[in-house]
N, C-alpha and C positions, 0 to 999 in steps of 0.2 A: 232601780232597774238592775243593779248588780245583785241585790238580794234575790230578786225574782229569778234571774239567770242562774244564780247559785242553787236555788231550790230546784229549778228545772233540771239542772245538771246532775245534782245528787239523785233526784228521783229517776231520771233516765238511766244513769249509770247503775243504780241498784236494780232496776228492772232488767236491763241488758245482761249484767253479770249473773243475776239469778237464773235467767233463761238459758244463758250459755252453760252454766254449771249443770242445770238439769238435763240439757241436751247431751252434754259430754258424758254425764253419768249414764244416760240411756244407751249411748253408743258404746261405752266401755262395757256395760253389762252384755250387750249383744256380741261384741268382739271377743270378750273374755269367755263367754259361753262356747263360741266356736273354737277358741284356742284350747279350752279344757277338753272338749270332745276330741280334738285332734291329738292331744297328749294321752288321753285315755286309751287310744289305740296302741300305744307303746307300753302301757302298764303291764308288768309281768315279764317284760323282756330285759334280760341282763340285770335282774334284781330291781327294776324300776317300780316303785311303789306309788299308790294312789295319792298319799300325802305329799310325796315329792313332786308329783305332777301338779297338784294344787298350788304348792309353794312356787314352782316354776312359773305357772300362769300368773300368779299374783305379782311376781317380780317383773312381769312383762307390762304391767299396768302403766308405769311412767312412760315407757316407750310408746305404748298405744296412745296415751294422752297427748304426747307430743305430735304424733301423726294426725290425730283427729281434731286438734284444737282449731285449725282454720275452718274445718267443716262445721264444728260445733258453734264457732263464732258467727258464721253465716246464718245457720238455721236459728240459733238463739236470738240473734239480732232481728231477723225477719219476724220471729214470733213476738218479741217485745214490741217492735214498731207496729206490727199488725194489730196487736191488742190496743195500743194507743189510738190507732186509726179507727178501729171498730167502735171505740167509746167516744170518738170525735175529739179526743184530747189533742191529737196532733193537728187537727184542723184549727182548734182554738189557738194553738201556738203559732200557726201560720198567720191567722188573722191578727194576732198580737204583734206581728212583725218579724217572726222568725224566718230568715232567708234560708235558701238552700245551703249557702256557705256556712251559716250559723248552725244548721242542723248537722252538717258534716263535722264541725268542731265539737258539738255536743257528743256525737257518737265516738269521735276519736279519743276522748278522754278515757272512757273505760277500755277502749281498744289498746291504748298504750299500756295499761295495767296487764292486759292479756299478753301483749308482746313481751313484757318483762317476765311474766310467768313462763312463757314459751322458751325464752332464752335460758331461764333457770332450769327448766326440764331438759333442754337439749345440751347444755354445757356443763351442768353439775350433776343433776340427779341421775339421768339416764345412763351416761357413760360409766359412772361408778357402779350402778346396779347391774349394768350389762356384764361387766367383768365378773361380778359375784354370780350372775346367772350362768355364765359359761362354766365357772368352777363347780357350781351346783349340778349342772347338767352332766359334767364329766364324773363327779363323785356318785351321782345317782345311778349312772349306768355302769358302775364298778369298773370303769375304764380310766386309767390314769393319763390319758393322752389326748392331744388335739392334733389332727392331721390336716394338711393342706391338700396333699395328693396321696395316692397309694404308697408312694415312696417317701412320704413325710413332707416337711416344709422345706422349701428352697428359697434362699435369700442370697443376693449379691452383696458383697462387702469388700470394697476396695480399701487398701491400707498402704501406708508408706513404711519402708524399712528404715533402719538406722542410717543406711547409706543414701537415703533419698530416692530409692528405687520404688516404683509403683508396682504393687502386687495386686492382681485381680483374683479375688477369692469368691468361690461359690460354696455356700454353706448348706449342707443337707442335714436337717434335724429330724431324726426318726420320730421322736415323740416329745411332747411338752407336758410336763407334769402340772398338777393343780397348784403346786408351790413354786411355779415358774422355773423348775429345774429342767434341764435338757437331757435327753437320753439318745444314745446311738447317733453321735455327732460325727459327721464327715466334713472335712474342710479341704477343698481342692484349690491349691494356689498356683496361679499362672504368672509368668513374667509379662513384661510389656509387649512382647511378641506373641503372646498367648501360647507359650510352650509350658507344658505341665512341669512344675517344679517339685511340689510336695503333695502328699495326701496324708492328712492327719485324721486318725480315728480315735474317738474317746467314748468311753462307756457312759459317762455322766458329766454334766457341767452345772455349776452353781454360780450365779451372779454375785460378785463380791465387791465390786468397785464401779465407779461411773463408766469405765470403759474396759473392764476386765472380767473374765470368767475363770473359775478354778475348775480345770478339767481333771478327771481321774480315769485311770485305766487307759493311758495314752499310748498309741502305736503310730509312729511317724515313718512314712516311706518317702525317701528323698531321691530324686532323679538328678544325678550329677552329670552335667553336660560341659565337657572341657573344650570341645572343638566348635561349639556354636551350631551344631547340626540339629535336626529335628529328633534324631534318635539319641537317647542318653548313653553315656559311656559307662556309667556305674549306677547301681541302685543300692542305697543304704537303708536299712531298717533299724530303727531304735525304739525302745520301749521305756516308758517312764510311769511310775505310779501316780504322779501328779504334775500338772503344769499350769502356769498362769497364762491365759490366752487373752491378748489385747484385741479388742474389737469394738466397732461403733455400735454393734447390736446391743440392745438392752431389753428387759422385759416389756417395756412400753411399746417398743417397735415390734416385737414379736406378737404382742397382743393384737396389733392391727390385723394380723393374718388370721386370727380366730374370731374377731368381732367385725360385723359388717360396717363399712365406712359410714353409712347413714346414721349409725348409733354411736359414733365416736364424737368426742369433743373436738371443736375446731382447732384448738391448740395442738392436740395429738395428731390430727390430720396434717397440720402444717409441718410438724416435725418429721413425719413420715414422707411427706412430699419432698422436703429438702433432702432427705436421705436417698430417695429414688433419683432425684436430679443429680446429686453428687455422684451417684453410681451409673449415670447415663441410662436410666431406665424410664419407661413411659409412666407418667403419673396422672393422665387425663381423668381416669375414674375417680381418683382421690381428690383431684382439683375440683371436679364437678361437685363431689360430696362436700368439700370445704365451702364452696360458695353457696351451696344450698343451705348449709348450717348458718351462714351469715344472713341470707335473704329470707329463708323460710319463716322466721318469726314475724316478719313484716307482712307476710301473706295474711295474717290475721286482720290487719288494718285494711288491706285490699278487699278481703271478703266482707268486712263490715261496711265498707263503702258501697259494695255491690248490693248489700241488703237495704240500704237507705231508700232507693227508689220505690221499694215495695210499700213504704209508708204513704206514698202519694197515690197509690192505686186503690180504687174503690170497687167493690163487687157487691151485688145485691144479696147474694147468698153463698155460703161456703167459702167466703173470702179467705179466712185464716187458713183453712185446710189446703186450699189451692196454693197459697203463698208458701206454706211449709213444704208442700210436695215439690214446688218449683225450686225451693232452696235445697232440698235433698238432691234433686237432679243436678243442680249447679255444683253442689259440693262434690258429688261423685265425679262429675266432669272435670273439676279442678284436680281431684286426686289422681285420676287417670292421666290427665295432661301433665301433671308434675312428674309422674313416673315415666311417661312416654318420652318427654323431652330429654331426660337424663340418658336414655338409651340412644335416641336419635342423635343427640349431640355427640355422644361417644363414637357412634358409627361414622358420622360425617365430619369428625374432628372440628366441631365448632369451638369457638372460644369457651372455656369452662364457665365463665361468668354469664355468658349469653344463654347457655344451656340451662343454668340454674335459675336465671331471672325470667326467662321467656314465659312460663306459665303465669307468673304474677303480673307480668306486663300485659299479657292478653286479657286477664281478668280485670286489671286496672283500666284498660282501654274500654272494655265493655261497661264498667261502672261509670266512667266519665260520660260515655255516650248516653247511658240510661239517665243519669242525673241531668244532663243537658236537655234530654227529651222531656222529662217530667217538669223541668223548670219552665219550658216554653209552652206547656199545655195550658 
């Protein structure tokens, strides 16, 4: 019996993985074509060439694969199981004693392999390639900068002085170079009573240590307040060719501002969330993205569980086509639901883990109800 189960397991896993791979390839071709058409519209602007557009689109493939894997798992599993059902192979397995729970376990084995692959895409491959993609995009457009707003990037950075005083700093970075250098840096320092203490301007900054930047072309304007009033008593301006600036900011944190949270690794999101919390800033968007990175790979298992009831359904004609069409509709519904709950959860201040898990929980509930229904038929 073990040998037979092993043979069935290997056969089913091969059929499902092959079907998922083919569906994923088809979806990638479709989405990549649309992405390329969108990039072609920008060819010729600011020196952007067709080969650079093609390379940019190719670098987007891992991120697209990560987004489409749950949908591909659903459609591919439906197709593989529908083929078994149309050839009466699944019926023979049921007659031989395969229970619904046993069928779930058989399907979950290839599902776990897909979960591991999804984790690899989301945590290792996509974040690294996304950073490379951003640099390529900047170089291709002959623009050495990345901007958050028209006035540049804005970051809050609290720090402690040697005397233990807390300084509240707001950092404005005009431009970020492709080599992670900073340009047109302005640092506004406030005391604990939010009185402006100093304004530091630097032409350029280069990261040199775990918590330090080497600033060049520095101009410091210091507001001296001797009486403790709001108006300063004296203004001092000093200029230095170079200065070492201590800060919690680093290239990894700044990269968060130019890369969408959904395409970052969970560890980088966690680091930036703690930075925002330490600076008393809202982090709900990044917390939702963090929990989605943890939960999303397991959506593959949920979608495959949703596909299993289709093996129990029989149609006289056009059965496989109808099942695949239904799978496509369900996949699109999950994709829309996943994006919808992220925004709804953010607007309604739901717990981040609930906002991230709700789409998978809804689909899981639907899968359990469907499995229960086909079992009782």
